[in-house]
C-alpha positions as CSV (number, residue, x, y, z in Angstrom):
1,M,113.8,127.1,132.6
2,R,110.5,125.3,132.2
3,V,107.7,127.5,130.7
4,L,104.1,126.6,130.2
5,M,102.4,128.9,127.7
6,T,98.6,129.3,127.3
7,G,96.3,131.3,125.1
8,G,94.1,130.5,122.2
9,G,91.0,130.7,120.1
10,T,92.5,133.1,117.5
11,G,95.9,133.9,116.1
12,G,95.8,137.2,117.9
13,H,96.2,135.2,121.2
14,V,98.5,132.5,119.9
15,N,101.0,134.5,118.0
16,P,102.1,136.6,120.9
17,A,102.6,133.4,122.9
18,L,104.8,131.9,120.2
19,A,106.8,135.1,119.9
20,I,107.5,135.0,123.7
21,A,108.4,131.3,123.4
22,R,110.9,132.0,120.6
23,T,112.4,134.8,122.6
24,I,112.9,132.5,125.6
25,K,114.5,129.8,123.4
26,Q,116.8,132.4,121.8
27,N,118.1,133.5,125.2
28,D,117.9,130.1,126.9
29,P,118.3,127.3,124.3
30,D,117.9,124.7,127.1
31,A,114.5,126.1,128.1
32,V,111.7,123.5,127.9
33,I,108.4,125.0,126.7
34,A,104.9,123.4,126.4
35,Y,101.5,124.8,125.4
36,V,98.0,124.5,126.8
37,G,95.0,125.2,124.5
38,T,91.6,123.9,123.6
39,K,91.0,121.2,121.1
40,R,89.0,123.6,118.9
41,G,91.3,126.6,118.6
42,I,93.8,127.7,115.9
43,E,96.6,127.0,118.4
44,N,96.4,123.3,117.4
45,K,97.8,124.2,114.0
46,L,100.2,126.9,115.0
47,V,101.8,125.4,118.0
48,G,102.4,122.1,116.3
49,R,104.2,123.8,113.5
50,A,106.3,125.7,116.0
51,G,107.4,122.3,117.5
52,Y,106.1,122.6,121.1
53,P,104.2,119.8,122.9
54,M,100.5,120.5,123.3
55,Y,98.1,119.9,126.2
56,H,94.4,120.5,126.2
57,V,91.7,121.7,128.6
58,E,88.0,122.1,127.8
59,V,86.7,125.6,128.5
60,R,84.5,128.0,126.6
61,G,83.2,131.6,126.9
62,I,80.0,132.8,128.3
63,K,77.6,134.1,125.7
64,R,76.1,137.5,126.3
65,S,72.7,136.3,125.2
66,L,70.7,133.7,127.2
67,S,71.9,130.3,126.0
68,L,71.9,126.7,127.2
69,S,75.6,126.6,126.3
70,N,76.2,129.0,129.2
71,I,75.4,126.2,131.6
72,K,78.2,124.1,130.1
73,A,80.5,127.1,130.1
74,A,79.9,127.7,133.8
75,Y,80.4,124.1,134.6
76,L,83.8,124.1,132.7
77,A,84.9,127.3,134.4
78,V,84.6,125.4,137.7
79,T,86.0,122.1,136.6
80,S,88.7,123.0,134.1
81,P,91.2,124.3,136.7
82,H,91.3,120.7,138.1
83,K,92.4,119.4,134.7
84,A,94.9,122.3,134.4
85,K,96.4,121.3,137.8
86,K,97.1,117.8,136.5
87,I,98.9,119.2,133.5
88,I,100.9,121.5,135.7
89,R,101.9,118.6,138.0
90,E,103.0,116.6,135.0
91,F,105.0,119.4,133.3
92,R,106.4,121.1,136.4
93,P,106.7,124.6,135.0
94,D,108.8,127.3,136.6
95,I,106.4,129.9,135.2
96,V,103.1,130.0,133.4
97,I,102.4,132.7,130.8
98,G,99.0,133.5,129.3
99,T,98.3,135.7,126.3
100,G,94.5,135.8,126.2
101,G,91.5,133.7,125.4
102,Y,89.3,131.7,127.8
103,V,91.8,128.9,128.0
104,C,94.0,131.2,130.1
105,W,91.5,131.2,132.9
106,P,91.9,127.6,134.2
107,V,95.6,127.4,133.5
108,V,96.8,130.6,135.1
109,K,94.3,130.2,138.0
110,A,95.6,126.7,138.7
111,A,99.2,127.9,138.6
112,A,98.6,130.8,140.9
113,D,96.7,128.5,143.4
114,M,99.8,126.2,143.3
115,G,102.2,129.1,144.0
116,I,103.8,129.1,140.6
117,P,104.8,132.5,139.1
118,T,102.3,133.7,136.5
119,A,102.3,136.5,133.9
120,L,99.7,137.7,131.3
121,H,100.2,139.7,128.2
122,E,97.3,141.9,127.0
123,S,97.9,143.1,123.4
124,N,94.7,145.1,122.9
125,A,93.8,148.6,124.0
126,I,91.0,147.3,126.2
127,A,91.8,144.4,128.5
128,G,90.0,141.2,127.6
129,V,87.7,139.1,129.9
130,A,90.4,136.6,130.7
131,V,92.9,139.3,131.9
132,K,90.2,141.0,133.9
133,M,89.3,137.8,135.6
134,L,92.9,136.9,136.4
135,V,94.4,140.3,137.2
136,G,94.1,139.7,140.9
137,R,95.8,136.3,140.7
138,A,98.7,136.9,138.2
139,D,102.0,138.2,139.3
140,R,102.5,140.5,136.3
141,I,100.4,141.9,133.5
142,W,102.4,143.0,130.4
143,L,100.6,145.7,128.3
144,N,101.0,146.6,124.7
145,F,99.2,150.0,125.0
146,E,99.7,152.2,128.0
147,K,96.1,153.2,127.9
148,T,95.1,149.6,128.6
149,A,95.7,150.4,132.2
150,E,92.5,152.4,132.2
151,S,90.5,149.3,131.8
152,I,92.1,147.4,134.7
153,N,91.2,147.7,138.4
154,P,93.4,150.5,139.8
155,K,94.3,148.5,142.9
156,Y,96.4,146.2,140.6
157,R,98.4,149.0,138.9
158,D,101.6,147.8,140.6
159,K,101.4,144.6,138.6
160,L,101.3,146.4,135.2
161,L,104.3,146.8,133.0
162,H,104.2,148.5,129.6
163,V,106.3,146.4,127.2
164,G,104.6,146.6,123.8
165,N,103.8,143.6,121.7
166,P,106.2,140.6,121.4
167,V,106.8,140.2,117.6
168,S,108.7,137.5,115.9
169,S,112.2,138.6,114.9
170,G,111.3,137.7,111.3
171,F,109.2,140.9,111.1
172,H,112.2,143.1,111.2
173,S,115.1,140.9,110.1
174,V,114.3,140.4,106.4
175,S,114.4,143.1,103.8
176,R,111.9,143.3,100.9
177,E,114.6,142.2,98.4
178,E,115.7,139.3,100.6
179,A,112.1,138.1,101.1
180,R,111.3,138.4,97.4
181,N,114.4,136.3,96.5
182,E,113.5,133.7,99.1
183,L,110.0,133.4,97.8
184,G,111.2,133.2,94.2
185,I,109.3,136.2,93.0
186,A,112.2,138.6,92.4
187,G,112.3,139.4,88.7
188,K,108.9,137.8,88.1
189,Y,106.7,140.4,89.7
190,E,107.2,144.1,90.1
191,K,104.7,144.6,93.0
192,M,103.0,142.5,95.6
193,I,99.7,142.8,97.4
194,L,99.2,140.9,100.6
195,S,95.6,140.6,102.1
196,Y,94.1,138.5,104.9
197,G,91.4,138.8,107.5
198,G,92.9,136.8,110.4
199,S,93.3,133.1,111.3
200,M,89.6,132.4,111.3
201,G,88.7,134.6,108.3
202,A,86.5,137.6,107.8
203,E,83.7,137.6,105.2
204,K,83.9,141.3,104.4
205,V,87.7,141.3,104.1
206,N,87.5,138.3,101.7
207,D,84.8,140.1,99.7
208,A,86.9,143.2,99.5
209,A,90.0,141.2,98.4
210,L,88.0,139.5,95.7
211,E,87.0,143.0,94.4
212,V,90.6,144.0,94.2
213,M,91.4,140.8,92.3
214,K,88.6,141.3,89.8
215,R,89.0,145.0,89.3
216,Y,92.8,145.3,89.6
217,T,95.0,142.2,89.9
218,A,93.5,140.3,87.0
219,D,94.5,143.2,84.7
220,H,98.0,143.6,86.1
221,P,100.1,140.4,85.6
222,E,103.1,142.3,86.9
223,T,101.5,142.3,90.4
224,L,101.4,139.3,92.6
225,H,98.4,139.1,94.9
226,V,98.6,136.7,97.9
227,H,95.3,136.3,99.9
228,A,94.5,134.1,102.9
229,T,90.8,133.4,103.5
230,G,91.0,132.1,107.1
231,S,89.7,128.7,108.1
232,I,86.0,129.3,108.6
233,E,85.6,131.3,105.3
234,H,87.9,129.2,103.1
235,E,85.4,126.9,101.4
236,I,82.8,129.6,100.7
237,C,85.4,132.1,99.5
238,T,87.1,129.5,97.3
239,G,83.8,128.9,95.6
240,L,83.4,132.6,94.9
241,F,87.0,132.8,93.7
242,K,86.5,130.1,91.2
243,D,83.0,131.3,90.1
244,A,84.7,134.6,89.2
245,G,87.2,132.8,87.1
246,L,90.1,134.1,89.2
247,D,91.7,130.7,89.6
248,K,93.1,131.0,86.0
249,Y,95.4,133.9,86.9
250,P,98.9,132.8,87.9
251,N,99.6,136.1,89.7
252,I,96.9,135.3,92.3
253,E,97.8,133.0,95.2
254,F,94.8,131.9,97.2
255,L,95.4,130.3,100.6
256,E,93.6,129.3,103.7
257,F,96.3,130.5,106.1
258,I,99.8,132.0,105.8
259,Y,102.4,130.2,107.8
260,D,105.4,132.3,106.7
261,M,103.8,135.7,107.4
262,P,107.1,137.6,108.2
263,L,108.5,136.6,104.8
264,R,105.3,137.4,102.9
265,M,104.8,140.7,104.7
266,A,108.5,141.7,104.1
267,A,108.0,141.1,100.4
268,A,104.7,143.0,100.1
269,D,104.2,146.6,98.8
270,V,100.6,147.0,100.1
271,V,99.0,145.1,103.0
272,I,95.2,144.8,103.4
273,C,94.2,143.4,106.8
274,R,92.2,143.7,110.0
275,A,93.5,146.0,112.8
276,G,94.1,143.7,115.8
277,A,96.9,144.7,118.1
278,M,99.3,142.0,116.9
279,T,98.7,142.8,113.2
280,V,99.2,146.5,113.8
281,S,102.5,145.8,115.6
282,E,103.7,143.6,112.8
283,I,102.9,146.2,110.2
284,A,104.8,148.8,112.2
285,M,107.8,146.5,112.7
286,C,107.9,145.9,108.9
287,G,107.3,149.5,108.0
288,K,104.6,148.6,105.5
289,C,102.0,150.6,103.6
290,A,98.8,149.2,105.1
291,I,95.0,149.5,104.5
292,F,93.1,148.5,107.7
293,I,89.6,147.1,107.6
294,P,88.8,146.8,111.3
295,S,86.3,144.3,112.6
296,P,83.1,145.9,113.9
297,N,82.4,142.9,116.0
298,V,84.9,143.1,118.8
299,A,84.6,144.4,122.3
300,E,84.9,148.2,122.8
301,N,85.5,148.5,119.0
302,H,89.2,148.2,119.8
303,Q,90.3,147.4,116.2
304,Y,88.8,150.6,114.9
305,K,90.6,152.5,117.7
306,N,93.9,150.9,116.9
307,A,93.5,151.7,113.2
308,K,92.3,155.3,113.9
309,V,95.5,156.1,115.8
310,L,97.6,155.2,112.9
311,A,95.4,156.7,110.3
312,D,95.4,160.1,112.1
313,A,99.2,160.0,112.1
314,G,99.3,159.4,108.4
315,A,100.7,156.0,109.0
316,A,97.9,153.9,107.4
317,L,94.6,154.1,105.7
318,L,91.4,153.1,107.4
319,F,88.2,151.8,105.7
320,E,85.2,150.6,107.6
321,E,83.4,147.5,106.2
322,K,80.3,149.5,105.4
323,E,82.3,151.9,103.2
324,L,83.5,149.0,101.1
325,V,80.1,147.5,100.8
326,E,78.6,150.8,99.7
327,D,81.5,151.4,97.2
328,P,83.1,148.1,96.0
329,A,85.5,150.1,93.7
330,L,86.9,152.0,96.6
331,L,89.5,149.5,97.7
332,P,90.7,148.5,94.2
333,E,91.1,152.2,93.2
334,T,93.0,152.9,96.4
335,V,95.4,149.9,95.8
336,E,96.0,151.0,92.3
337,R,96.8,154.5,93.5
338,L,99.3,153.3,96.1
339,L,101.0,151.0,93.7
340,S,101.2,153.5,90.9
341,D,103.9,156.2,90.3
342,E,101.3,158.8,91.4
343,G,100.9,157.1,94.8
344,A,104.6,156.7,95.4
345,G,104.8,159.8,97.7
346,E,101.7,158.7,99.7
347,A,102.9,155.1,100.1
348,A,106.4,156.2,101.1
349,R,105.0,158.6,103.8
350,M,102.9,155.8,105.2
351,R,105.9,153.4,105.4
352,E,108.0,156.0,107.1
353,N,105.3,157.2,109.6
354,V,104.2,153.7,110.7
355,T,107.6,152.8,112.1
356,A,107.0,155.3,114.9
357,F,104.5,152.7,116.3
358,A,107.0,149.8,116.4
359,T,108.3,148.5,119.8
360,P,111.5,146.7,118.8
361,D,112.6,146.0,122.4
362,A,109.3,144.3,123.5
363,N,110.8,140.8,123.4
364,K,113.8,141.9,125.5
365,L,111.7,143.6,128.1
366,I,109.5,140.6,128.5
367,Y,112.4,138.2,128.8
368,E,114.1,140.3,131.4
369,D,110.9,140.5,133.4
370,I,110.5,136.7,133.2
371,K,113.9,136.4,134.9
372,E,112.9,139.0,137.5
373,L,109.7,137.1,138.3
374,L,111.7,133.9,138.7
375,R,114.2,135.6,141.0
376,K,111.4,136.7,143.2
């Protein structure tokens, strides 16, 4: 089986693609997989580490405001499928799979025009622009949320298949104890906080994490705090980290990006993060006590909606950015409560309730449907 994956811009698009790729290789070790992205996206870091060859096309999104860059974006939307066809002729895939981001448009369009089976995975509650543009061309659209079907043209409902989110097997195959031993923190730290704002970074999440470090972690040497700033925010946030004197604390690990997330999450007692669909699925698979800080800058406010579903079920806590700006002590006090003996009951209930949102058979469903698409 020869599979060409595409999706990019953020880890939320790339990680599902890599999870699907791993599933294919686990079931078909002889499968040949390659990836198409842009030269600017986070996929260039993640795909290389996963060991897949990388192709590039140039494409960019249309800005909602009037901008000269929209002229270039429109030009690339027309010309990029030609570049994608050259890649497809060179690689000769049996199927092309896209997981979101504007790079999906030229690659999936080109494959469909060439009569190659195509599939898209939409992980968010509201279908993204790329999926909406390609739904008429793709052979299958895999959905994480059943309600996503409401945002897709009804005449294409026969192409939809609810499968959940493909998650790396690492998110449910390692216990807390095993992860702590592998990371070398067993016996050294009693508790662990994991915080991050996504592959690109999030200013308000970084600010909130710094408040936790200053108001809680610095005074609790028995607690390890691992934080990833994201690529865009790393330099600025590192400066704030050092200005606050936090670099002198050995129990704070300050990173740009976390490449071994399944291991880190398995070891964590409290996770502070955004509420993208992939992140929510990973939290559920790991059964973690999570505090979500949804991004207010996404289409249809889908991160808030993701987090609200879990919060209403007692499966997570939800804080909006404005709450943390108005009360900087709110997050540190909440973390302290969850990690203390007094918070044991609350944290345990969250860990138990969140597992109801896991979809452990998503990878299997996707692989079986890939075989079905190839048979057709």
